Backbone as ProteinMPNN parsed JSONL, in Angstrom:
{"seq_chain_A": "XXXXXXXXXXXXXXXXXXXXXXXXXXXXXXXXXXXXXXXXXXXXXXXXXXXXXXXXXXXXXXXXXXXXXXXXXXXXXXXXXXXXXXXXXXXXXXXXXXXXXXXXXXXXXXXXXXXXXXXXXXXXXXXXXXXXXXXXXXXXXXXXXXXXXXXXXXXXXXXXXXXXXXXXXXXXXXXXXXXXX", "coords_chain_A": {"N_chain_A": [[-73.987, 54.296, 186.553], [-73.769, 54.58, 183.463], [-70.747, 54.972, 180.914], [-69.427, 57.656, 179.163], [-68.68, 56.305, 176.786], [-70.619, 54.05, 176.854], [-73.076, 55.55, 176.101], [-72.677, 57.073, 174.346], [-72.549, 55.007, 172.358], [-74.883, 53.759, 172.934], [-76.938, 56.019, 172.363], [-76.366, 55.947, 169.59], [-76.691, 54.076, 168.447], [-79.687, 53.676, 168.932], [-80.247, 55.717, 166.936], [-79.892, 54.769, 164.553], [-77.522, 55.395, 163.789], [-73.786, 55.894, 162.71], [-70.035, 55.785, 163.872], [-66.545, 56.769, 163.503], [-63.307, 57.431, 164.026], [-60.748, 59.89, 164.606], [-57.59, 59.669, 165.365], [-54.618, 60.933, 167.448], [-52.685, 62.273, 169.346], [-53.975, 60.777, 171.406], [-53.494, 58.342, 170.359], [-55.713, 56.131, 170.494], [-56.763, 55.57, 171.972], [-59.175, 56.411, 172.302], [-60.547, 54.806, 170.609], [-60.475, 51.732, 171.784], [-61.83, 52.819, 173.949], [-64.13, 53.102, 173.329], [-64.887, 50.793, 171.937], [-64.77, 48.447, 173.709], [-67.189, 48.485, 175.031], [-69.769, 47.051, 174.99], [-71.996, 45.482, 172.053], [-70.97, 47.623, 171.022], [-69.886, 47.287, 168.029], [-72.305, 48.327, 166.138], [-72.175, 50.58, 165.872], [-69.386, 51.197, 165.856], [-67.101, 52.246, 162.888], [-64.676, 52.167, 162.899], [-61.34, 54.104, 163.038], [-58.911, 55.807, 162.441], [-55.69, 56.005, 163.367], [-53.3, 58.957, 163.666], [-50.553, 59.699, 164.024], [-48.407, 61.066, 163.4], [-47.244, 63.377, 161.802], [-47.397, 64.184, 158.697], [-49.199, 61.382, 158.192], [-51.852, 62.43, 158.43], [-52.56, 64.412, 156.574], [-52.281, 62.785, 154.583], [-53.608, 60.442, 155.484], [-56.381, 61.896, 156.568], [-57.143, 63.652, 155.131], [-56.162, 66.292, 155.575], [-55.322, 70.118, 154.956], [-52.568, 70.237, 154.069], [-50.686, 73.06, 153.509], [-51.908, 74.271, 156.359], [-51.698, 72.566, 157.695], [-48.629, 73.416, 157.415], [-48.412, 75.776, 157.796], [-49.631, 76.1, 159.983], [-48.851, 73.977, 161.847], [-49.644, 70.767, 164.065], [-51.419, 70.665, 166.411], [-53.423, 72.46, 166.581], [-57.082, 74.461, 165.919], [-58.462, 74.274, 163.308], [-57.048, 72.342, 162.242], [-57.827, 70.326, 163.758], [-60.747, 69.726, 163.065], [-60.427, 69.135, 160.637], [-59.663, 66.621, 160.191], [-61.203, 65.282, 161.682], [-63.652, 65.637, 160.327], [-62.431, 64.572, 157.644], [-61.401, 61.618, 158.63], [-64.649, 61.299, 159.136], [-65.637, 60.516, 156.441], [-64.066, 58.836, 155.057], [-64.146, 56.606, 156.211], [-66.498, 56.323, 156.006], [-68.925, 57.083, 157.875], [-71.638, 58.354, 160.239], [-71.28, 60.207, 161.702], [-67.73, 62.255, 162.783], [-65.001, 61.934, 165.407], [-62.487, 63.71, 166.332], [-58.95, 64.141, 168.294], [-55.979, 66.435, 168.953], [-53.48, 68.071, 169.898], [-51.3, 68.302, 172.442], [-49.521, 66.457, 174.83], [-46.761, 66.249, 176.15], [-43.989, 64.967, 177.141], [-42.474, 67.364, 176.149], [-42.782, 71.421, 174.66], [-45.164, 71.582, 171.354], [-45.308, 71.811, 168.422], [-45.608, 75.488, 169.072], [-46.885, 74.829, 170.852], [-47.014, 74.851, 173.977], [-47.245, 72.184, 176.564], [-50.439, 70.314, 177.504], [-51.751, 71.627, 175.621], [-55.08, 70.819, 173.547], [-57.305, 69.737, 170.899], [-60.523, 68.921, 170.658], [-62.456, 67.385, 168.129], [-65.625, 67.55, 166.878], [-67.207, 65.824, 164.068], [-70.793, 66.003, 161.924], [-73.485, 65.144, 160.731], [-74.541, 68.099, 159.253], [-77.4, 69.147, 160.514], [-77.459, 68.252, 162.932], [-75.747, 69.193, 164.16], [-75.796, 71.842, 166.736], [-75.408, 74.69, 166.702], [-73.294, 75.06, 165.372], [-71.546, 75.898, 162.008], [-71.793, 74.289, 159.36], [-71.613, 71.484, 160.184], [-69.717, 71.197, 162.078], [-67.922, 71.439, 165.129], [-65.341, 72.488, 167.405], [-63.375, 72.151, 170.37], [-61.227, 74.004, 172.822], [-59.762, 72.498, 174.953], [-57.148, 73.016, 178.334], [-55.24, 71.745, 179.767], [-54.176, 69.601, 182.471], [-51.561, 68.069, 184.426], [-49.358, 65.235, 183.674], [-48.491, 63.195, 180.798], [-49.366, 61.159, 180.649], [-52.188, 61.208, 182.106], [-53.474, 63.346, 180.338], [-53.485, 62.605, 178.286], [-56.072, 60.642, 178.89], [-57.394, 62.328, 179.488], [-58.275, 63.68, 177.493], [-59.204, 62.126, 175.483], [-61.834, 61.698, 177.417], [-62.576, 64.004, 176.784], [-63.098, 64.422, 174.257], [-64.719, 61.958, 173.991], [-67.131, 63.108, 175.655], [-68.007, 65.616, 174.378], [-69.06, 64.563, 171.893], [-71.263, 62.92, 173.373], [-72.924, 65.312, 173.798], [-73.539, 66.978, 171.693], [-75.119, 64.937, 170.768], [-76.867, 63.903, 172.828], [-77.83, 66.227, 172.89], [-79.299, 66.397, 170.898], [-81.71, 64.591, 171.701], [-84.665, 62.924, 170.718], [-88.331, 62.964, 170.633], [-89.104, 60.397, 170.219], [-87.182, 59.102, 171.008], [-86.476, 59.311, 173.808], [-88.213, 58.113, 174.767], [-88.736, 55.561, 174.298], [-86.579, 55.094, 175.741], [-87.441, 55.576, 178.379], [-88.935, 53.286, 177.638], [-87.319, 51.374, 178.453], [-86.256, 51.27, 180.679], [-88.526, 50.676, 182.909], [-90.534, 52.279, 182.472], [-89.991, 55.319, 183.881]], "CA_chain_A": [[-74.114, 55.01, 185.883], [-72.887, 54.796, 182.432], [-69.205, 55.208, 180.985], [-69.988, 58.328, 177.961], [-68.624, 55.923, 175.762], [-71.125, 53.223, 176.952], [-74.169, 56.427, 176.799], [-72.541, 57.424, 172.745], [-72.816, 53.903, 172.12], [-76.068, 53.679, 173.035], [-77.111, 56.694, 171.219], [-76.174, 56.44, 167.743], [-77.86, 52.815, 168.25], [-81.212, 54.464, 169.014], [-80.196, 56.766, 165.878], [-78.866, 53.551, 163.46], [-75.761, 55.916, 163.65], [-72.079, 55.521, 163.1], [-68.697, 56.902, 164.82], [-65.717, 57.626, 163.372], [-62.504, 58.494, 165.348], [-59.565, 60.077, 164.085], [-56.887, 60.11, 167.401], [-53.353, 61.862, 167.188], [-52.139, 62.478, 171.172], [-54.536, 59.701, 172.54], [-52.698, 57.084, 169.962], [-55.768, 54.51, 169.914], [-57.371, 55.39, 173.695], [-60.872, 57.516, 172.39], [-60.722, 53.319, 170.192], [-60.299, 51.467, 172.691], [-62.74, 52.846, 175.122], [-66.15, 52.715, 172.06], [-65.255, 48.75, 171.696], [-64.83, 48.342, 174.993], [-69.066, 48.799, 175.531], [-71.358, 45.492, 173.905], [-72.822, 45.977, 170.606], [-70.179, 48.685, 169.588], [-70.177, 46.844, 166.55], [-73.639, 48.136, 165.825], [-72.046, 51.615, 165.307], [-68.8, 51.685, 165.335], [-67.348, 52.11, 162.001], [-63.416, 52.416, 162.356], [-60.081, 54.465, 163.236], [-57.701, 56.014, 162.099], [-54.105, 56.835, 164.949], [-52.088, 59.51, 162.692], [-49.62, 60.073, 164.953], [-47.268, 61.289, 162.331], [-48.7, 64.977, 161.122], [-47.763, 64.299, 157.544], [-50.336, 60.888, 158.787], [-52.764, 63.708, 158.652], [-52.096, 65.172, 155.619], [-52.405, 61.333, 153.838], [-54.737, 59.56, 155.757], [-57.52, 61.985, 156.514], [-57.306, 64.99, 154.082], [-55.732, 67.5, 156.618], [-55.221, 70.796, 154.429], [-51.018, 70.786, 153.677], [-50.551, 74.558, 153.736], [-52.48, 74.434, 157.379], [-50.389, 71.722, 158.897], [-47.079, 73.896, 157.586], [-48.863, 77.105, 158.852], [-49.502, 75.924, 162.231], [-48.481, 72.134, 162.806], [-50.794, 70.195, 163.866], [-51.494, 71.117, 167.426], [-54.488, 73.185, 165.985], [-58.232, 73.587, 165.703], [-58.895, 73.607, 162.165], [-56.843, 70.471, 162.188], [-59.322, 68.748, 164.645], [-62.317, 69.927, 162.638], [-60.425, 68.404, 158.888], [-59.438, 65.383, 160.757], [-62.858, 64.872, 162.026], [-64.5, 64.971, 158.683], [-61.247, 63.483, 156.737], [-61.749, 59.869, 158.942], [-66.165, 60.926, 158.508], [-65.62, 60.644, 154.82], [-63.269, 58.174, 154.592], [-64.388, 55.433, 157.046], [-68.176, 56.143, 155.74], [-69.589, 57.249, 158.824], [-72.416, 59.664, 160.093], [-70.446, 61.321, 163.168], [-66.622, 61.898, 162.789], [-64.74, 62.831, 165.967], [-60.786, 63.641, 166.54], [-58.229, 64.496, 168.764], [-55.006, 67.007, 168.283], [-52.575, 67.996, 170.448], [-49.539, 67.775, 173.218], [-49.18, 65.368, 175.853], [-45.474, 66.255, 176.459], [-43.355, 66.23, 177.408], [-41.728, 68.754, 175.335], [-43.849, 71.818, 173.791], [-44.773, 70.899, 170.506], [-45.654, 73.318, 167.27], [-45.081, 75.954, 169.347], [-47.646, 75.189, 171.955], [-47.799, 74.186, 175.306], [-48.42, 70.888, 177.347], [-51.378, 70.384, 177.888], [-53.446, 72.289, 174.74], [-55.207, 69.746, 172.97], [-57.877, 70.337, 170.568], [-61.246, 67.164, 170.494], [-63.432, 67.988, 167.491], [-67.028, 66.521, 166.524], [-67.921, 66.136, 162.445], [-71.735, 65.379, 162.185], [-75.066, 65.962, 160.144], [-74.962, 69.043, 159.826], [-78.782, 69.654, 160.884], [-77.369, 67.017, 163.912], [-74.852, 70.426, 164.933], [-76.242, 72.65, 167.648], [-74.874, 76.136, 166.867], [-71.825, 74.671, 164.759], [-71.548, 76.003, 161.56], [-70.658, 73.331, 158.251], [-71.215, 70.846, 160.927], [-67.841, 70.717, 163.25], [-67.385, 72.021, 166.72], [-64.088, 72.507, 168.087], [-63.533, 72.514, 171.485], [-59.729, 74.062, 172.606], [-58.537, 72.379, 176.445], [-55.813, 73.409, 178.648], [-55.418, 70.248, 180.907], [-52.198, 69.783, 184.038], [-50.865, 66.501, 184.154], [-48.81, 64.636, 183.599], [-48.984, 62.414, 179.843], [-50.824, 59.744, 180.52], [-53.76, 62.415, 182.403], [-53.386, 64.332, 179.382], [-54.02, 61.57, 177.337], [-56.883, 60.322, 179.058], [-58.707, 63.259, 179.35], [-58.452, 64.781, 176.153], [-60.085, 60.767, 175.446], [-62.849, 61.871, 177.755], [-63.554, 65.251, 176.541], [-64.018, 64.17, 172.231], [-66.492, 62.035, 173.462], [-68.54, 64.156, 175.899], [-68.069, 66.691, 172.886], [-70.13, 64.2, 170.991], [-72.551, 62.426, 173.478], [-73.361, 66.543, 174.395], [-74.014, 66.177, 170.821], [-75.949, 63.661, 170.15], [-77.619, 64.54, 173.245], [-79.126, 67.654, 172.986], [-80.57, 65.947, 169.396], [-82.296, 63.082, 171.338], [-85.855, 63.625, 169.78], [-89.047, 62.574, 171.803], [-88.621, 59.082, 170.193], [-85.349, 57.811, 171.92], [-87.035, 59.562, 175.107], [-89.269, 56.974, 174.896], [-87.428, 54.312, 173.942], [-85.714, 55.342, 177.041], [-88.899, 54.925, 178.867], [-89.693, 51.662, 178.372], [-86.402, 50.375, 179.02], [-86.085, 51.797, 182.324], [-89.944, 49.517, 183.069], [-91.287, 53.835, 182.12], [-89.569, 55.452, 184.085]], "C_chain_A": [[-73.488, 54.866, 184.668], [-71.934, 55.305, 182.132], [-70.127, 56.36, 179.401], [-69.716, 57.332, 177.208], [-70.2, 54.654, 175.252], [-72.564, 53.905, 175.94], [-73.389, 56.63, 175.21], [-72.971, 56.62, 171.92], [-74.736, 53.508, 171.814], [-77.156, 54.764, 172.189], [-77.403, 56.594, 170.062], [-76.497, 55.179, 167.958], [-78.951, 52.846, 168.08], [-81.368, 54.8, 167.704], [-80.636, 55.956, 164.763], [-78.124, 55.037, 162.634], [-74.518, 55.264, 163.209], [-71.473, 56.867, 163.433], [-67.72, 56.22, 163.856], [-64.642, 57.666, 164.326], [-61.138, 58.88, 164.539], [-58.44, 60.439, 165.284], [-55.447, 60.716, 166.994], [-52.789, 61.676, 168.827], [-52.221, 61.28, 172.691], [-53.951, 58.266, 171.673], [-53.332, 55.46, 170.538], [-56.87, 54.312, 171.652], [-58.806, 55.434, 173.539], [-61.891, 55.77, 171.204], [-61.637, 52.55, 170.708], [-61.835, 52.099, 174.14], [-64.259, 52.512, 173.911], [-65.872, 51.202, 172.547], [-64.717, 48.558, 173.249], [-66.321, 48.268, 175.532], [-69.181, 47.735, 174.524], [-71.391, 46.66, 173.618], [-72.246, 47.538, 170.651], [-70.35, 49.134, 168.172], [-70.792, 47.398, 165.805], [-73.236, 49.083, 165.098], [-71.0, 52.538, 164.683], [-68.135, 51.472, 164.062], [-65.375, 51.207, 162.056], [-62.024, 53.076, 163.094], [-59.081, 54.342, 162.658], [-56.559, 56.784, 163.125], [-53.528, 57.502, 163.387], [-51.782, 59.892, 163.465], [-48.102, 60.626, 164.416], [-48.111, 62.853, 161.365], [-48.79, 64.322, 159.967], [-48.918, 63.33, 157.191], [-51.752, 62.107, 158.356], [-53.339, 64.206, 157.312], [-52.957, 63.293, 154.287], [-53.605, 61.111, 153.624], [-55.669, 60.546, 155.76], [-57.315, 63.159, 155.494], [-56.56, 66.167, 154.987], [-55.526, 68.977, 155.388], [-53.653, 70.828, 154.429], [-50.978, 71.48, 154.172], [-51.316, 74.754, 154.519], [-51.685, 73.27, 158.091], [-48.979, 72.112, 158.742], [-47.153, 74.33, 158.386], [-48.279, 76.651, 159.613], [-49.521, 74.4, 162.469], [-49.957, 71.887, 162.731], [-51.659, 70.307, 164.99], [-52.68, 72.379, 167.226], [-56.369, 73.056, 165.97], [-58.38, 73.219, 164.104], [-58.525, 72.567, 161.22], [-57.731, 69.833, 162.561], [-60.309, 68.502, 163.57], [-61.74, 68.824, 161.135], [-59.895, 67.253, 158.901], [-60.994, 64.733, 161.634], [-63.791, 64.237, 160.963], [-63.77, 64.289, 158.05], [-61.959, 62.265, 157.461], [-63.896, 59.969, 158.6], [-66.161, 59.969, 156.968], [-65.173, 59.635, 154.402], [-63.671, 57.037, 155.307], [-66.239, 55.077, 156.869], [-69.133, 56.256, 156.817], [-70.692, 59.045, 159.077], [-71.758, 60.388, 160.619], [-69.111, 60.655, 162.879], [-66.238, 62.678, 164.338], [-63.131, 62.112, 165.828], [-59.978, 64.349, 167.707], [-56.819, 65.004, 168.036], [-54.575, 67.623, 169.669], [-51.16, 67.651, 171.551], [-50.141, 67.258, 174.189], [-48.295, 65.432, 176.214], [-44.976, 64.557, 176.538], [-42.713, 67.212, 177.804], [-43.383, 69.278, 174.273], [-43.759, 70.966, 171.912], [-45.854, 72.385, 169.027], [-46.0, 74.436, 167.76], [-46.372, 76.764, 170.875], [-47.131, 74.657, 172.924], [-48.264, 72.63, 175.913], [-49.467, 71.294, 177.376], [-52.64, 70.872, 176.88], [-53.075, 71.011, 174.038], [-57.104, 70.715, 172.43], [-59.509, 68.659, 170.185], [-61.901, 68.694, 168.966], [-64.698, 67.505, 166.623], [-66.934, 66.798, 164.803], [-69.033, 65.733, 162.002], [-72.955, 66.046, 160.942], [-75.442, 67.173, 160.835], [-75.94, 70.265, 160.898], [-77.8, 69.411, 162.48], [-76.716, 68.822, 165.356], [-75.362, 71.484, 166.049], [-74.994, 74.083, 167.151], [-73.739, 75.678, 166.071], [-72.338, 74.87, 162.763], [-70.518, 74.896, 160.087], [-70.723, 71.767, 158.744], [-70.196, 70.434, 161.654], [-68.128, 72.023, 164.315], [-66.252, 71.323, 166.913], [-63.922, 72.732, 169.261], [-61.53, 72.278, 172.237], [-59.824, 73.789, 174.7], [-57.079, 72.644, 176.23], [-55.275, 72.414, 179.808], [-53.496, 70.388, 180.827], [-52.914, 68.022, 184.037], [-50.14, 66.163, 183.286], [-49.209, 63.388, 182.447], [-50.827, 61.716, 179.588], [-52.626, 60.981, 181.406], [-54.274, 63.091, 181.024], [-54.067, 63.434, 178.43], [-55.929, 61.233, 177.759], [-57.63, 60.851, 179.245], [-58.773, 63.847, 177.879], [-59.69, 62.943, 175.173], [-61.537, 60.942, 175.996], [-63.202, 62.806, 177.453], [-63.807, 64.618, 174.759], [-65.128, 63.184, 173.082], [-67.787, 62.355, 174.611], [-68.439, 65.135, 175.092], [-69.182, 66.16, 172.288], [-71.12, 63.88, 172.033], [-73.039, 64.107, 173.348], [-74.41, 66.619, 172.381], [-75.18, 65.563, 170.489], [-77.188, 64.24, 171.375], [-79.061, 65.635, 173.413], [-79.617, 67.555, 171.498], [-81.469, 64.85, 169.523], [-83.505, 63.784, 170.676], [-86.992, 63.009, 171.093], [-89.407, 60.731, 171.494], [-88.167, 57.813, 170.653], [-86.343, 58.447, 172.844], [-87.681, 58.438, 175.813], [-89.426, 55.756, 175.027], [-87.153, 53.831, 175.47], [-86.517, 54.654, 178.147], [-89.083, 53.74, 179.194], [-88.602, 50.879, 178.954], [-85.924, 50.571, 180.177], [-87.37, 51.462, 182.408], [-90.256, 51.476, 183.649], [-91.174, 54.716, 183.265], [-88.267, 56.539, 183.956]], "O_chain_A": [[-72.288, 55.089, 184.825], [-71.708, 56.298, 182.824], [-71.116, 55.969, 178.782], [-70.748, 57.151, 176.562], [-70.68, 54.413, 174.144], [-73.133, 53.144, 175.156], [-73.981, 55.701, 174.662], [-73.614, 56.948, 170.922], [-75.431, 53.159, 170.861], [-78.062, 54.327, 171.48], [-78.415, 56.999, 169.49], [-76.878, 55.037, 166.796], [-79.467, 52.179, 167.184], [-82.37, 54.398, 167.113], [-81.59, 56.296, 164.062], [-78.173, 55.494, 161.492], [-74.34, 54.062, 163.407], [-71.789, 58.056, 163.415], [-68.048, 55.124, 163.4], [-64.955, 57.93, 165.487], [-60.576, 58.016, 163.866], [-58.539, 61.44, 165.993], [-55.422, 60.956, 165.787], [-52.539, 60.526, 169.187], [-51.641, 60.985, 173.736], [-53.961, 57.189, 172.269], [-52.754, 54.415, 170.837], [-57.42, 53.344, 172.177], [-59.602, 54.817, 174.248], [-63.098, 55.59, 171.047], [-62.847, 52.444, 170.511], [-62.475, 51.46, 174.975], [-65.146, 51.663, 174.003], [-66.54, 50.589, 173.381], [-63.539, 48.885, 173.107], [-66.42, 47.899, 176.702], [-68.679, 47.702, 173.4], [-71.189, 47.807, 174.018], [-72.952, 48.504, 170.363], [-70.63, 50.129, 167.503], [-70.379, 47.357, 164.647], [-73.516, 49.06, 163.899], [-71.003, 53.511, 163.93], [-68.419, 50.328, 163.707], [-64.98, 50.173, 161.517], [-61.597, 52.269, 163.92], [-58.42, 53.351, 162.347], [-56.644, 57.943, 163.529], [-53.363, 56.884, 162.335], [-52.572, 60.646, 164.034], [-47.006, 60.562, 164.973], [-49.09, 63.082, 160.655], [-49.868, 63.776, 159.734], [-49.7, 63.685, 156.309], [-52.525, 61.544, 157.581], [-54.546, 64.347, 157.118], [-53.919, 63.136, 153.534], [-54.397, 61.249, 152.693], [-56.26, 60.377, 154.693], [-58.393, 62.81, 155.015], [-56.793, 67.225, 154.404], [-55.754, 68.315, 154.375], [-53.368, 71.862, 155.032], [-51.134, 71.331, 155.384], [-52.076, 75.594, 154.037], [-51.102, 73.447, 159.161], [-48.102, 71.608, 159.443], [-46.633, 74.085, 159.475], [-47.105, 76.61, 159.983], [-50.241, 73.823, 163.285], [-50.909, 72.282, 162.059], [-52.828, 70.052, 164.701], [-52.549, 73.302, 168.029], [-56.956, 71.975, 165.997], [-58.411, 72.054, 163.707], [-59.008, 72.078, 160.199], [-58.375, 68.957, 161.983], [-60.671, 67.386, 163.198], [-62.459, 67.94, 160.668], [-59.595, 66.707, 157.839], [-61.387, 63.613, 161.961], [-64.349, 63.16, 160.752], [-64.248, 63.206, 157.712], [-63.027, 61.873, 156.99], [-64.483, 59.052, 158.027], [-66.709, 58.896, 156.72], [-65.661, 59.222, 153.35], [-63.327, 56.11, 154.574], [-66.954, 54.171, 157.297], [-70.156, 55.575, 156.75], [-70.632, 60.156, 158.552], [-71.519, 61.441, 160.027], [-68.903, 59.451, 162.736], [-66.826, 63.714, 164.651], [-62.678, 61.009, 165.522], [-60.573, 65.358, 168.087], [-56.386, 64.486, 167.006], [-55.429, 67.636, 170.555], [-50.247, 66.855, 171.331], [-51.302, 67.573, 174.45], [-48.256, 64.562, 177.084], [-45.428, 63.477, 176.157], [-42.417, 67.768, 178.862], [-44.289, 68.682, 173.691], [-42.911, 70.235, 171.4], [-46.644, 73.329, 169.024], [-46.903, 74.893, 167.059], [-46.634, 77.829, 171.435], [-46.602, 73.603, 172.571], [-49.353, 72.082, 175.744], [-49.703, 72.499, 177.299], [-53.852, 70.717, 177.026], [-52.036, 70.377, 173.851], [-57.77, 71.594, 172.976], [-59.272, 67.632, 169.548], [-61.855, 69.917, 168.838], [-64.425, 67.032, 165.52], [-66.614, 67.901, 164.361], [-68.752, 64.725, 161.354], [-73.091, 67.19, 160.51], [-76.024, 67.478, 161.875], [-75.71, 71.294, 161.533], [-77.482, 70.425, 163.1], [-77.007, 69.239, 166.477], [-74.648, 72.403, 165.647], [-73.8, 74.09, 167.449], [-72.867, 76.456, 166.457], [-73.228, 74.186, 162.257], [-69.311, 74.775, 159.877], [-70.163, 70.875, 158.106], [-69.893, 69.248, 161.778], [-68.454, 73.198, 164.146], [-66.026, 70.125, 166.746], [-64.405, 73.837, 169.51], [-60.815, 71.276, 172.261], [-59.92, 74.698, 175.523], [-56.27, 72.643, 175.303], [-54.904, 72.96, 180.847], [-52.516, 70.74, 180.17], [-53.906, 67.323, 183.831], [-50.156, 66.658, 182.159], [-50.06, 62.578, 182.814], [-51.966, 61.683, 179.122], [-53.765, 61.205, 180.997], [-55.468, 63.288, 180.799], [-55.157, 63.666, 177.907], [-56.849, 61.561, 177.01], [-58.751, 60.345, 179.288], [-59.705, 64.564, 177.516], [-60.688, 63.022, 174.458], [-62.464, 60.49, 175.324], [-64.399, 62.932, 177.711], [-64.953, 64.489, 174.329], [-66.319, 63.47, 172.961], [-68.965, 62.008, 174.525], [-69.423, 65.8, 175.42], [-70.183, 66.843, 172.073], [-72.138, 64.538, 171.819], [-73.839, 64.109, 172.413], [-75.581, 66.351, 172.113], [-76.112, 66.035, 169.84], [-78.195, 64.855, 171.024], [-80.24, 65.768, 173.74], [-80.235, 68.47, 170.953], [-81.984, 64.206, 168.609], [-83.461, 64.914, 170.19], [-86.613, 62.684, 172.219], [-89.854, 59.969, 172.351], [-88.374, 56.602, 170.728], [-87.432, 57.946, 172.565], [-87.671, 58.022, 176.972], [-90.139, 55.067, 175.757], [-87.364, 52.797, 176.104], [-86.337, 53.551, 178.663], [-89.289, 53.165, 180.263], [-88.765, 49.949, 179.743], [-85.035, 49.831, 180.599], [-87.839, 52.28, 181.617], [-90.208, 51.875, 184.813], [-92.258, 54.985, 183.782], [-87.345, 56.497, 184.77]]}, "name": "protein", "num_of_chains": 1, "seq": "XXXXXXXXXXXXXXXXXXXXXXXXXXXXXXXXXXXXXXXXXXXXXXXXXXXXXXXXXXXXXXXXXXXXXXXXXXXXXXXXXXXXXXXXXXXXXXXXXXXXXXXXXXXXXXXXXXXXXXXXXXXXXXXXXXXXXXXXXXXXXXXXXXXXXXXXXXXXXXXXXXXXXXXXXXXXXXXXXXXXX"}
């Protein structure tokens, strides 16, 4: 069975689409997962690790008033990060992570509060107004476990969106690649 990152790369390759990543608490883990897949260069545009709150506004275009009001650990911030990296790097899809890995709470949010977001073509996202989907996670574990699960979760969210939109032609190509099964 392939990894979520390998499946994301495969589906984006089949669709001739690209991906950009905005990371905060994951600090580059998502980009590392994607680039570990052979052939990722066909679909991966790049990433921005905006760890400091002000960089979310300066590099990704997250609304400064939103950051001042709610802090960086917020669903709208995650959505704006995904949209911002998509635009900044010229990708079809943008994904983002923001949250609290610990050891201390941040912005009034407890350790383990994470938001992952996907921003893509509006017509592609099922049930998502404006081409955005955000998921709140309440994770347990230590700092490393929270960061790893956040990276896995944002890839899983993107994979859900990509798999949910798989066309008949893509399924036919999959069948052909798998020997007719």
